[in-house]
Phi, psi and omega in degrees: 000127183278134180284142177270353180281138178292152175290130179270119178251118184278125173251100186252125185215161167237133181220126181272316185241003173108343184292316180292324176299319179296318176300317179302320181292324176290321176298318177299322178299318178296320178297313183291345178283348180266119181304136178086005180235148183219129179280139174242102182278125179220153178233178178238149178289153176293154173250159184223149175281349178271115187302323184285342183288141178211154178269151175297156180297329180235129180299148181294330180204165177083201185290149176293162174289145179291148172241154182301331179292338176298324177292319181295323187274342186285150175263353179190164186220129168249122186245127184225144179206148169291164180277135171233098181054046177077015182223170175291159179293151182302325181299319179288319179297321180299315179296313182297326178297341181265014183255025182300324181296326177289326175295316181295321182275347182073029185298333183254359183300130176083358178272143179284150181215155172214167184228156179209157184206165170226149182225153178284328179242152186300322180249043186266024175097026179305307187289324179292327176294317176300317179296322180295327179282334178292324190303307180296328181287328173294322176297330177282355178081023181281159179263122188268139178240136171246198177248116180286157181286004169291345172276107186300335182299334178296335180268344185249342184296139174241022177226257180261174180118126186208149174295344178279342181157171181289140179218165178217136174263106188270349181086160184299330178268358180071021187247007177286127179290155176294129182283167180297320178297314180299318180298311182297321180292322178295316178297317179298322179297315178297318180296317180296320178298313182294316179299320179292317177301320181294316179296318181293324179292326183272351183288000000 
């Protein structure tokens, strides 16, 4: 019996100044363009070196905070973070470190995944950040998707965009707008993720 409920594809991101969030929204647009699929945008709270500091239970604006059940319920995952010295942001790493129970239960095994990032400088570690986000998801047994070179934008972009995943060069002030190439690649990434999740569900 075929379910009438759309497949939930989780777009999980951390964004400090908004650039990674914008990429997430374009990826969600690509997901929602696939019939029978629905993007679920979620974020993670910031972490602080000050022990007493804490985030509110509900964000003041934007996407809700992710819950562990979002991972259990999703048919696919797009994971995004800004670059921090060539690595994912601490807030995202902190959340992923808390998913050991999902690793033990195999909750994410066989689900498709992709990664995305934004950087302040053009050569500020886009690809190493994408690779750092892939590692925990590979441990979870997820199936990885990149962007194939059949997307012509990978050959023409002079800002973000990578075969490892969608990226954006936001500039040192974080005010560079997402380029048309970056936008198209992000939408294509979301569409590819949703199409793959749909195929895997019907297999």
